[in-house]
Backbone as CSV, one residue per row, in Angstrom:
resi,resn,N_x,N_y,N_z,CA_x,CA_y,CA_z,C_x,C_y,C_z
1,MET,92.342,90.589,72.288,93.400,91.254,72.685,94.225,92.191,71.714
2,HIS,94.442,92.900,72.227,94.971,94.392,71.351,96.684,93.844,71.745
3,HIS,97.696,94.014,70.702,98.836,93.519,70.802,99.782,94.963,70.970
4,ARG,101.245,94.653,71.458,101.852,95.770,71.159,103.209,95.148,70.774
5,THR,104.230,95.467,71.068,105.724,94.685,70.465,106.976,95.164,71.603
6,ILE,107.479,93.794,71.747,108.807,93.773,72.214,110.262,93.484,71.635
7,GLY,111.032,94.556,71.143,112.060,94.155,70.287,111.373,93.221,69.081
8,GLY,110.593,93.906,68.478,109.794,93.320,67.116,108.662,92.245,67.391
9,VAL,109.069,91.523,68.306,108.091,90.513,68.833,106.631,91.143,69.011
10,ARG,105.798,90.386,68.607,104.295,91.083,69.064,103.677,90.042,70.243
11,VAL,103.193,90.956,71.176,102.789,90.524,72.653,101.324,91.139,72.217
12,GLY,100.715,90.203,73.851,99.213,90.959,74.255,99.599,91.924,74.797
13,ALA,98.966,92.941,74.409,98.797,94.205,75.535,99.308,94.565,77.056
14,ILE,98.282,93.521,77.691,98.955,93.079,78.918,99.462,91.814,79.319
15,GLY,100.389,91.573,79.741,101.186,90.602,80.224,100.526,89.751,81.408
16,LEU,101.299,88.986,81.858,101.331,88.771,83.132,102.141,88.705,84.037
17,GLY,101.769,88.705,85.070,103.147,89.177,85.940,102.916,87.745,87.105
18,ALA,104.123,86.768,87.121,103.962,85.330,87.163,104.051,85.357,88.779
19,MET,104.728,86.611,89.321,105.593,86.374,90.889,104.510,85.920,91.933
20,PRO,103.199,86.589,92.206,102.096,85.539,92.981,101.747,84.752,93.382
21,LEU,102.042,83.214,91.789,102.055,81.999,91.861,102.845,81.436,92.343
22,SER,103.993,81.850,92.752,105.136,80.929,93.335,106.002,81.547,94.708
23,ILE,105.418,82.975,94.786,106.325,83.171,96.383,105.365,82.676,97.568
24,GLU,105.558,83.104,98.383,105.224,82.946,100.044,103.466,83.350,99.491
25,GLY,102.337,82.677,100.185,101.387,82.858,100.077,100.558,82.554,98.322
26,HIS,101.562,81.310,98.140,101.062,81.405,96.521,99.695,80.224,96.374
27,PRO,99.193,80.367,95.401,97.987,79.047,95.008,98.446,77.793,95.401
28,ASP,97.790,76.933,95.209,98.390,75.554,94.862,98.523,75.248,93.371
29,GLU,99.018,74.358,93.325,99.781,73.728,91.471,98.173,74.254,90.855
30,ALA,97.364,73.517,91.577,96.060,73.620,89.927,95.759,74.727,89.844
31,ARG,95.478,75.229,91.175,94.753,76.825,90.542,95.748,77.626,89.947
32,ALA,97.210,77.792,90.352,98.432,78.316,89.544,98.834,78.007,88.002
33,VAL,98.671,76.779,87.593,98.536,76.708,86.488,97.144,76.907,86.159
34,ALA,95.671,76.850,86.336,94.466,77.497,85.814,94.637,78.718,85.583
35,THR,95.649,79.769,86.675,95.819,81.244,86.319,95.975,81.407,84.861
36,VAL,97.738,80.575,84.833,98.327,80.755,83.818,97.339,80.421,82.273
37,HIS,96.699,79.327,82.322,95.707,78.529,81.015,94.637,79.519,80.941
38,ALA,94.379,80.575,82.032,93.224,81.627,82.035,93.882,82.506,81.001
39,ALA,95.231,83.084,81.647,95.772,83.732,80.879,95.745,83.754,79.223
40,LEU,96.346,82.425,79.066,96.578,82.086,77.692,95.144,81.994,76.736
41,ASP,94.016,81.869,77.577,92.874,81.942,77.037,92.486,82.957,76.592
42,ALA,92.817,84.194,77.224,92.224,85.661,77.454,93.294,86.785,76.447
43,GLY,94.275,85.706,75.710,95.193,86.554,74.471,96.535,86.892,75.305
44,VAL,96.615,86.704,76.478,98.154,86.915,77.154,98.905,85.992,76.751
45,THR,100.069,86.835,75.637,101.458,86.181,75.513,102.507,86.439,76.219
46,LEU,103.018,87.322,77.424,103.759,87.609,77.725,103.737,87.124,79.063
47,ILE,104.593,86.606,79.712,104.533,86.016,81.324,106.083,86.137,81.221
48,ASP,105.880,86.977,82.698,107.060,87.485,83.136,107.323,86.947,84.471
49,THR,108.846,86.176,84.937,108.972,85.375,86.123,110.487,86.135,86.349
50,ALA,111.075,85.055,87.368,112.089,85.433,87.668,112.773,83.908,88.062
51,ASP,114.269,84.237,88.504,114.717,82.793,89.352,114.443,83.028,90.571
52,SER,114.338,84.330,91.501,113.917,84.346,92.533,112.813,84.554,92.906
53,TYR,111.666,84.292,92.051,110.421,84.395,92.338,110.417,82.842,93.239
54,HIS,110.465,82.635,94.623,110.081,81.330,95.181,109.821,81.724,97.017
55,PRO,109.502,81.036,97.217,109.180,81.351,99.192,110.617,81.217,99.549
56,PRO,110.806,81.950,100.836,112.150,82.293,101.416,112.909,80.753,101.599
57,SER,111.637,79.791,101.910,112.162,78.316,101.827,112.457,77.551,101.082
58,GLY,112.227,78.000,99.928,112.169,77.344,98.571,113.636,77.374,97.831
59,GLU,113.485,76.602,96.722,114.471,76.368,96.104,114.458,77.578,94.759
60,PRO,115.542,78.108,94.515,115.833,79.422,93.333,115.016,78.639,92.174
61,GLY,114.258,79.578,91.065,113.937,78.835,90.092,112.392,78.014,90.089
62,SER,112.015,77.918,91.615,110.394,77.195,91.268,109.061,77.838,90.797
63,GLY,109.346,79.496,90.338,108.269,80.060,89.548,108.371,79.635,88.343
64,GLU,109.818,79.733,87.694,110.214,79.204,86.344,110.114,77.889,86.127
65,LEU,109.798,77.048,86.824,109.437,75.932,86.833,107.890,75.663,86.681
66,LEU,107.508,76.655,87.480,105.935,76.447,87.366,105.247,76.948,86.008
67,VAL,106.168,77.768,85.147,105.550,78.428,84.330,105.531,77.401,83.420
68,ALA,107.108,76.855,83.386,107.220,76.396,82.242,106.330,74.329,82.421
69,ARG,105.721,74.247,83.502,104.497,72.905,83.868,103.604,73.624,83.538
70,ALA,102.930,75.066,83.450,101.698,75.116,82.999,101.545,75.309,81.215
71,LEU,102.901,75.993,80.762,102.755,76.193,79.426,102.902,74.445,78.614
72,ALA,103.740,73.861,79.235,103.228,71.932,78.865,102.277,71.647,78.928
73,ALA,101.300,71.592,80.148,99.850,71.136,79.809,98.977,71.684,79.706
74,TYR,99.031,73.105,78.659,98.231,73.628,77.635,97.750,73.037,76.639
75,GLY,96.428,73.275,76.380,96.035,72.443,75.641,96.075,72.782,73.930
76,GLY,96.467,74.579,74.195,96.433,74.852,72.699,97.829,75.176,72.295
77,ASP,98.057,76.311,71.365,99.404,76.312,70.919,100.009,77.456,71.536
78,THR,101.223,77.356,72.335,101.869,78.407,72.885,103.215,78.882,72.102
79,GLY,103.268,78.840,70.717,104.280,78.988,69.981,104.635,80.791,70.199
80,ASP,103.637,81.305,70.605,103.547,82.795,70.262,103.615,83.625,71.733
81,VAL,104.059,82.685,72.581,104.071,82.997,74.072,105.748,83.873,74.247
82,LEU,105.772,84.758,75.046,107.206,85.225,74.885,107.045,84.954,76.818
83,VAL,107.873,84.058,77.148,108.172,84.153,78.517,109.432,84.893,78.904
84,ALA,109.380,85.680,79.673,110.778,86.688,80.323,110.753,86.554,81.656
85,THR,112.095,86.098,82.033,112.742,86.098,83.088,113.866,87.130,83.579
86,LYS,113.763,86.650,84.699,114.789,87.719,85.297,116.322,87.016,86.242
87,GLY,117.123,87.714,86.190,118.668,87.341,87.148,118.890,88.299,87.870
88,GLY,119.961,87.692,88.994,120.614,89.070,89.681,120.077,89.215,91.054
89,ARG,118.694,88.583,91.274,118.056,88.810,92.732,118.461,87.358,93.407
90,GLY,117.764,87.020,94.979,117.711,86.317,95.449,116.594,86.154,96.706
91,ARG,116.598,85.483,97.373,115.693,85.294,98.898,116.662,85.005,99.756
92,ALA,116.621,85.698,100.783,117.068,85.162,102.064,116.138,84.388,102.906
93,ALA,116.689,83.721,103.766,115.579,82.811,104.786,114.617,83.528,105.518
94,ASP,115.063,84.685,105.743,113.695,85.583,106.202,112.756,86.256,105.771
95,GLY,112.703,86.260,104.075,111.966,86.130,103.387,112.802,87.970,102.446
96,GLY,113.897,88.253,102.835,113.966,89.402,102.236,115.155,89.647,100.744
97,TRP,115.137,90.234,100.178,115.268,90.379,99.026,116.846,90.878,98.954
98,SER,117.664,89.892,98.245,119.389,90.058,97.898,119.433,90.191,96.471
99,VAL,120.534,90.698,96.186,120.992,91.441,95.220,122.247,90.820,94.750
100,ASN,122.059,90.267,93.100,123.676,89.847,93.002,123.876,89.970,91.293
101,GLY,124.973,91.003,91.133,124.955,91.498,89.586,126.419,90.570,89.244
102,ASP,126.923,90.226,89.926,128.293,89.527,89.417,128.088,88.951,87.978
103,PRO,128.981,89.111,87.635,129.147,88.750,85.917,128.764,87.066,86.047
104,ARG,129.698,86.330,86.826,129.920,84.995,86.776,128.088,84.374,87.260
105,HIS,128.358,84.618,88.137,126.358,84.631,88.765,125.577,84.933,87.957
106,LEU,125.447,85.858,86.856,124.486,86.023,85.459,124.695,85.135,85.025
107,LYS,125.902,84.456,84.175,125.598,83.858,83.427,125.548,82.683,83.759
108,ARG,125.589,81.762,85.124,124.916,81.004,85.320,123.479,80.929,85.933
109,ALA,123.302,81.873,85.998,121.886,82.026,86.856,121.236,81.983,85.124
110,ALA,121.534,82.322,84.183,120.410,82.737,82.642,121.065,81.063,82.232
111,ARG,121.657,80.434,82.375,121.727,79.226,81.793,120.838,78.158,82.469
112,GLU,120.779,78.182,84.065,120.121,77.600,84.584,118.489,77.981,84.666
113,SER,118.136,78.798,84.278,116.583,79.485,83.955,116.575,78.910,82.724
114,ALA,117.186,79.100,81.824,117.055,77.915,80.190,116.482,76.952,80.667
115,GLN,117.240,76.148,81.222,117.167,74.591,81.743,115.743,74.501,82.412
116,ARG,115.675,75.158,83.309,113.999,75.168,83.985,113.233,75.253,82.807
117,LEU,113.217,76.342,82.219,112.034,77.288,81.209,111.762,75.736,79.842
118,GLY,113.045,74.854,79.981,113.086,73.862,78.794,113.131,74.209,76.863
119,VAL,114.226,75.292,77.500,114.379,76.028,76.067,115.518,76.128,75.908
120,GLU,116.056,76.078,74.342,117.253,76.702,73.917,118.030,78.338,74.397
121,ALA,116.758,79.220,74.029,117.619,80.253,74.358,116.058,80.963,74.957
122,ILE,116.336,81.833,75.739,115.137,82.246,76.820,114.857,83.149,75.938
123,GLY,113.406,83.903,75.630,112.920,84.599,74.830,113.234,86.367,75.243
124,LEU,112.957,86.835,76.451,113.533,87.944,77.447,113.974,87.575,78.632
125,TYR,115.561,87.974,78.304,116.057,88.403,79.834,116.515,89.091,80.591
126,GLN,116.180,89.742,81.758,116.259,91.088,82.132,117.067,91.189,83.377
127,LEU,118.021,91.831,83.522,118.554,92.104,84.454,117.758,92.931,85.994
128,HIS,117.591,92.036,86.778,116.420,92.460,87.459,117.007,93.479,88.608
129,LYS,117.990,93.623,88.898,118.167,94.840,89.687,120.020,95.169,89.654
130,PRO,120.215,96.627,89.485,121.677,97.294,89.752,122.063,96.608,91.182
131,ASP,123.368,96.113,91.214,123.871,95.622,92.286,124.808,96.767,92.832
132,PRO,125.180,97.489,93.823,125.670,98.663,94.308,127.245,97.982,94.364
133,ALA,127.393,96.882,94.967,128.842,96.284,94.544,129.425,96.174,93.668
134,VAL,128.798,95.850,92.140,129.836,95.492,91.360,128.999,96.542,90.509
135,SER,130.248,96.755,89.717,130.197,98.047,88.367,128.863,97.289,87.309
136,TYR,127.823,98.594,87.156,126.978,98.203,86.083,127.354,97.543,84.919
137,ALA,128.504,98.750,84.285,128.883,97.519,83.072,129.516,96.301,82.896
138,ASP,129.975,95.935,84.408,129.972,94.417,84.283,128.913,93.653,84.259
139,SER,128.247,94.083,84.977,126.725,93.344,84.816,126.224,92.995,83.566
140,LEU,125.821,94.378,82.921,125.558,94.222,81.423,126.555,93.300,80.481
141,GLY,127.848,93.637,80.815,128.549,93.032,79.782,128.374,91.475,79.601
142,ALA,127.734,91.299,81.465,127.609,89.255,80.792,126.143,89.213,80.314
143,ILE,125.395,90.077,80.334,124.314,89.972,79.588,124.373,90.082,77.904
144,ARG,125.565,91.012,77.718,125.974,90.644,76.580,126.599,89.380,75.898
145,GLU,127.590,88.926,76.610,127.746,87.367,76.331,126.618,86.366,76.279
146,LEU,125.610,86.653,77.169,124.590,85.764,76.914,123.913,86.114,75.800
147,LEU,123.886,87.022,75.150,123.285,87.564,73.630,124.264,86.962,72.838
148,ASP,125.339,86.762,72.855,126.441,86.262,72.002,126.228,85.061,71.536
149,GLU,126.317,84.471,72.860,126.629,82.884,73.047,125.192,82.201,72.437
150,GLY,123.688,83.026,72.680,122.455,82.565,71.784,121.984,81.811,73.122
151,THR,122.172,81.938,74.691,121.532,81.485,75.621,120.097,82.398,75.592
152,ILE,120.241,84.082,75.280,119.294,84.849,75.273,119.086,85.340,73.784
153,ARG,117.781,85.297,73.909,117.473,86.504,72.356,117.497,87.291,72.785
154,LEU,116.473,88.410,73.457,116.335,90.032,73.836,116.920,90.037,74.986
155,ALA,117.120,91.368,75.868,117.722,91.819,76.708,116.764,92.811,77.492
156,GLY,116.532,92.746,78.537,115.800,94.036,79.098,116.582,94.338,80.648
157,ILE,116.123,95.597,81.083,116.653,95.764,82.610,115.916,96.513,83.323
158,SER,115.596,96.677,84.414,114.699,96.323,85.305,114.818,97.269,86.551
159,ASN,114.288,98.441,86.994,114.267,98.631,88.256,116.064,99.934,87.798
160,ALA,115.633,100.451,86.795,116.607,101.584,86.249,116.232,102.801,85.713
161,ASP,117.231,103.471,85.817,117.183,105.056,85.869,117.587,105.273,84.348
162,ALA,117.388,106.608,84.031,117.646,107.205,82.786,119.258,107.044,82.058
163,ALA,120.404,107.304,83.550,121.719,106.882,83.466,121.787,105.810,83.147
164,ARG,121.125,104.690,83.377,121.429,103.062,83.553,120.844,102.979,82.169
165,ILE,120.013,103.069,81.549,119.674,102.954,80.277,120.308,103.228,79.355
166,GLY,121.065,104.330,79.419,122.204,105.433,78.378,123.028,103.988,78.324
167,GLN,123.546,103.831,79.895,124.754,102.946,79.901,124.554,101.278,79.129
168,ALA,123.231,101.071,78.921,122.647,99.593,78.841,123.192,99.695,77.324
169,ARG,122.229,100.930,76.595,122.199,101.058,75.423,123.510,101.127,74.593
170,GLU,124.801,101.443,75.328,125.971,101.479,75.074,126.101,100.592,75.056
171,ILE,126.153,99.513,75.635,126.609,98.232,75.407,125.660,97.143,75.138
172,LEU,124.757,97.121,75.130,124.127,96.022,74.069,123.160,96.469,72.805
173,GLY,123.372,97.551,72.951,122.934,98.497,71.555,121.589,98.234,71.162
174,GLU,120.996,97.601,70.063,119.991,97.240,69.593,118.986,96.008,70.355
175,ARG,119.778,95.115,70.770,119.279,94.351,71.241,118.831,94.471,73.278
176,LEU,119.259,95.308,73.362,118.259,96.061,74.615,116.830,96.309,74.096
177,VAL,115.956,95.868,74.696,114.568,95.913,73.993,113.330,96.560,75.145
178,SER,113.538,96.413,76.553,112.531,96.748,77.095,113.831,97.077,78.612
179,VAL,112.377,98.013,79.576,112.774,98.835,80.967,111.581,98.010,81.518
180,GLN,111.668,97.238,82.651,110.890,97.412,83.374,111.008,97.574,85.325
181,ASN,110.097,99.023,85.431,110.387,99.583,86.819,108.949,99.513,87.283
182,ARG,108.619,99.867,88.533,107.521,99.987,88.849,106.810,101.332,88.734
183,TYR,105.664,101.200,88.246,104.858,102.709,87.748,103.252,101.858,88.094
184,SER,102.578,103.086,88.266,101.124,102.624,88.768,100.334,104.168,88.877
185,PRO,99.107,103.821,89.092,98.304,105.272,89.478,99.497,105.473,90.736
186,ALA,99.605,104.724,91.514,100.313,105.316,92.970,101.498,106.022,93.288
187,VAL,102.361,105.272,92.077,103.859,105.386,91.831,103.959,105.889,90.689
188,ARG,104.307,107.160,90.445,104.183,107.187,89.317,106.029,108.513,88.941
189,ASP,106.748,107.925,89.566,108.169,108.294,89.360,109.189,108.053,88.471
190,SER,108.501,107.197,87.515,109.132,106.223,86.478,108.560,107.557,85.097
191,GLU,108.157,108.390,85.445,107.494,109.477,84.175,108.715,109.576,83.395
192,GLN,109.912,110.007,83.536,111.140,110.409,83.010,111.584,108.899,82.236
193,VAL,111.539,108.336,83.064,111.514,106.921,82.087,110.717,106.430,81.235
194,LEU,109.592,106.603,81.125,108.972,106.261,80.188,109.072,107.048,79.281
195,ARG,109.120,108.471,79.439,109.071,109.261,78.074,110.618,108.509,77.268
196,LEU,111.635,108.489,77.821,113.391,108.212,77.501,112.886,106.683,76.807
197,CYS,111.859,106.026,77.143,111.681,104.808,76.489,110.599,104.716,75.160
198,ALA,110.130,105.631,75.125,109.132,105.839,74.633,109.905,106.460,73.207
199,GLY,111.211,107.433,73.087,111.714,108.225,72.195,112.577,107.043,72.058
200,LEU,113.142,105.887,72.105,114.071,105.426,71.973,113.543,103.783,71.428
201,GLY,112.189,103.726,71.450,111.344,102.525,71.161,111.588,101.454,72.066
202,LEU,111.853,101.908,73.253,112.029,100.409,74.394,110.754,100.001,75.053
203,ALA,110.067,98.802,75.222,109.312,98.324,75.609,109.478,98.907,77.074
204,PHE,108.325,99.098,77.744,108.356,99.802,79.138,107.536,98.891,80.024
205,LEU,107.842,98.022,81.002,107.149,97.226,81.321,106.710,97.555,83.238
206,PRO,105.302,98.084,83.054,105.312,98.422,84.746,104.969,97.531,85.405
207,TRP,106.092,97.212,86.679,105.484,96.018,87.580,105.060,96.716,88.957
208,SER,103.700,96.142,89.046,102.902,96.558,90.295,102.099,97.447,90.061
209,PRO,101.478,97.405,88.524,101.147,98.443,88.164,99.365,99.124,88.414
210,LEU,99.027,97.996,89.364,97.513,98.121,90.425,97.660,98.485,91.799
211,GLY,99.057,99.098,91.799,99.696,99.553,93.271,98.737,100.399,94.045
212,GLY,97.819,100.467,94.901,97.028,101.783,95.318,95.841,101.737,94.316
213,ILE,95.214,100.395,93.954,93.758,100.690,93.326,93.237,99.335,94.365
214,SER,92.302,99.616,95.339,91.939,98.768,96.288,91.276,97.361,95.263
215,ARG,91.526,96.038,95.812,90.771,94.907,95.063,89.522,95.035,95.147
216,SER,88.318,95.152,93.960,87.214,95.297,93.988,86.582,94.075,93.480
217,SER,85.340,94.031,93.818,84.560,92.763,92.892,84.678,92.973,91.054
218,LEU,84.767,91.760,90.638,84.547,91.971,88.899,83.370,92.932,88.189
219,ASP,82.447,92.859,89.533,80.958,93.709,89.160,81.434,95.309,89.091
220,GLY,82.601,95.705,88.973,82.887,97.104,88.970,82.512,98.030,90.518
221,THR,82.108,97.287,91.413,81.494,98.099,92.969,83.249,97.024,93.752
222,SER,83.188,98.453,94.550,84.062,98.313,95.534,83.857,97.379,96.901
223,GLY,84.649,96.549,96.893,84.724,95.566,98.189,84.796,97.029,99.484
224,GLN,85.206,97.721,99.468,85.895,98.660,100.560,85.790,99.563,100.231
225,ALA,85.984,100.807,101.200,85.932,102.581,101.015,87.034,103.014,99.817
226,GLU,86.849,103.882,99.212,87.578,104.510,97.949,88.154,105.149,98.969
227,GLU,89.512,104.906,98.214,90.735,105.594,98.467,90.527,107.450,98.111
228,PRO,90.287,108.121,98.501,90.427,109.639,98.062,91.172,109.676,96.631
229,ALA,92.515,109.537,96.882,93.650,109.508,95.863,93.299,109.136,94.700
230,PHE,92.206,107.811,94.755,92.115,107.521,93.359,90.549,107.233,93.109
231,ALA,89.876,108.401,93.607,88.282,108.297,93.375,88.079,108.717,91.831
232,GLY,88.998,109.045,90.987,88.685,109.018,89.528,89.030,107.740,89.183
233,PHE,89.502,106.878,89.511,89.578,105.398,88.644,88.346,105.006,89.027
234,HIS,87.679,104.975,90.294,86.701,104.177,90.781,85.577,104.660,90.165
235,ARG,85.215,106.141,89.895,84.197,107.053,89.234,84.329,106.139,87.727
236,VAL,85.609,106.190,86.989,85.446,106.072,85.529,84.902,104.539,85.903
237,ALA,85.208,103.788,86.800,85.221,101.781,86.862,83.133,102.390,87.041
238,ARG,82.798,102.987,87.945,81.148,102.693,87.929,80.548,103.310,86.317
239,GLU,80.958,104.280,86.001,80.550,104.931,84.602,80.257,103.891,83.428
240,ARG,81.442,102.787,83.931,81.813,102.221,82.297,81.150,100.557,82.844
241,GLY,81.125,100.799,84.415,80.490,99.096,84.266,81.690,98.211,84.535
242,VAL,83.030,98.815,84.703,84.073,97.520,84.839,84.777,97.943,86.410
243,SER,86.094,97.024,86.374,86.727,97.583,87.391,87.391,98.227,87.632
244,PRO,87.944,99.115,89.062,88.915,99.840,89.058,90.261,99.631,88.431
245,GLN,90.545,98.025,88.332,91.609,97.831,88.279,91.933,97.597,86.580
246,GLN,90.881,97.446,85.793,90.418,97.492,84.510,91.091,98.808,83.956
247,VAL,90.423,99.806,84.840,90.702,101.359,84.612,92.257,101.941,84.609
248,ALA,92.800,101.396,85.533,94.046,101.519,86.049,95.073,101.143,84.731
249,LEU,94.631,99.526,83.915,95.433,99.337,83.352,95.224,99.912,81.990
250,ALA,94.138,100.222,81.692,93.401,100.901,80.425,94.167,102.641,80.271
251,TRP,94.427,103.209,81.646,95.426,104.351,81.848,96.710,103.984,81.039
252,LEU,97.325,103.522,82.073,98.555,103.118,81.540,99.141,102.643,79.982
253,LEU,97.840,101.745,79.560,98.206,101.630,78.198,97.955,102.845,76.990
254,ALA,97.382,104.106,77.897,96.885,104.950,77.282,98.080,106.185,77.485
255,ARG,99.059,105.677,78.255,100.462,106.699,78.424,100.971,106.657,77.598
256,SER,101.517,105.504,76.860,102.163,105.547,75.773,101.954,104.046,74.655
257,PRO,102.416,103.846,73.371,102.048,102.826,72.952,103.296,101.607,73.249
258,VAL,104.231,102.170,73.584,105.402,101.294,74.513,104.938,100.471,75.620
259,VAL,104.172,101.506,76.334,103.377,100.543,77.450,102.620,99.010,77.634
260,ILE,103.442,98.163,78.542,102.701,96.782,78.368,102.716,96.736,79.782
261,PRO,101.665,96.505,80.096,101.561,96.189,81.968,101.811,94.895,82.293
262,ILE,101.921,94.594,83.365,102.319,93.239,83.814,101.819,92.864,85.342
263,PRO,100.317,92.904,85.010,99.838,92.678,86.604,99.912,91.112,87.221
264,GLY,100.120,91.420,88.330,100.225,89.577,88.934,98.814,89.640,89.070
265,ALA,98.698,87.871,89.242,97.368,87.422,89.509,97.533,85.886,89.902
266,SER,97.160,85.271,90.730,96.951,84.533,91.640,95.883,83.403,91.337
267,ARG,94.331,84.307,90.745,93.407,83.190,90.126,93.047,83.370,89.197
268,PRO,92.103,82.908,88.288,91.853,82.486,86.910,91.087,84.353,86.874
269,GLU,90.211,84.398,87.595,89.288,85.424,87.588,90.093,86.620,87.501
270,SER,90.820,86.758,88.656,91.867,88.419,88.556,92.603,88.458,86.956
271,VAL,92.913,87.497,86.306,94.071,87.377,85.236,92.819,87.554,84.021
272,ARG,91.484,87.240,83.858,91.002,87.813,83.068,90.215,89.355,83.213
273,ASP,90.038,89.528,84.559,89.732,91.071,84.104,90.737,92.154,83.558
274,SER,92.155,91.406,84.173,92.907,92.261,83.738,93.420,92.367,82.309
275,ALA,93.268,91.026,82.076,93.210,91.219,80.528,92.026,92.004,79.545
276,ALA,91.228,92.084,79.831,89.651,92.551,79.083,90.087,93.951,79.406
277,ALA,91.341,94.740,80.351,91.470,96.041,80.149,92.058,96.335,78.832
278,ALA,92.526,95.627,77.828,93.225,95.966,76.889,92.218,96.486,75.718
279,GLY,90.659,96.181,76.201,90.049,96.492,75.118,89.254,97.969,75.538
280,ILE,89.784,98.262,76.297,89.451,99.969,76.951,89.902,100.687,76.517
281,VAL,89.291,101.693,75.553,89.886,102.892,75.154,89.282,103.967,75.801
282,LEU,90.268,104.344,76.684,89.503,106.138,77.602,88.956,107.305,76.816
283,SER,88.155,108.111,77.129,88.136,109.528,76.342,89.208,110.595,76.823
284,ASP,89.601,111.152,76.310,90.611,112.295,76.074,90.127,113.301,77.565
285,GLU,88.929,113.053,77.807,88.626,113.977,79.085,88.859,112.637,80.450
286,GLU,88.792,111.271,80.140,88.951,110.616,81.532,90.242,110.423,81.685
287,VAL,91.056,110.460,80.153,92.419,110.414,80.422,93.091,111.555,81.380
288,ARG,92.584,112.876,81.317,92.951,114.261,81.620,92.473,113.466,83.460
289,LEU,91.459,112.994,83.735,90.724,112.904,84.615,91.999,112.264,85.539
290,LEU,91.988,111.376,84.962,93.070,110.019,85.390,94.372,110.591,85.487
291,ASP,94.989,111.417,84.682,96.044,111.887,84.611,96.254,112.952,86.033
292,ALA,95.574,113.565,86.389,95.584,114.289,87.606,94.789,113.975,88.991
293,ALA,94.749,112.403,88.870,94.648,111.819,90.053,95.519,111.692,90.895
């Protein structure tokens, strides 16, 4: 596994998005734990979760508890694993997502997340989404207090535009280390944010990085018709004998050294396939082809 950094912390270039392990449709406990263990075996050392990653009828934090159990059950060393979690969102009974950026809620949520993860300080805590009913500065102020009191070590923001990144830098200073936005071959509207992160030295964590690339078998062949918009990814995959998902992740890594994709997975086979993308170095010609896709 190749490595990149988040706030000076060295992590595998591909992370694991743990949301599919704990929301509706999640695998059973044994397969979920096996998926985390397969990620660790493959060199993944960044695991991203959130207190809101639970089924609509479930308890907040069940995803964090799952990650904690999986790490505790792993037979190897987990000292270099950075667990990132998020606060500021919730789940409604109907499956919808809510947002709560109230400072009191964020501080309470972070302390509860630390307890569920079994840590004195959360490695990376991220403000999940701006709350239109709460001043963004007030939400960030809560994050700053959590940093000052030692509940969290590093801070990140998610679903943020350039203006909010600037505001977060003013309030959190160098302790702001990452931005997590949706970014994939299909959704590229965070290009400006990616360039800003690269200029500031902030890690950029694309969520849903495989959006738009149909799930294919691991031998590089597609189980369904290729989507015309992503024919270039399938073409490169066939030529290299890898999956289109690996090509998509390799393309994201080629976008900037600050990019650390966090693809979700609910099967060991999927996470091993994603992790292998860290070893793919695309040619300039391939990058140009995929940039234009």
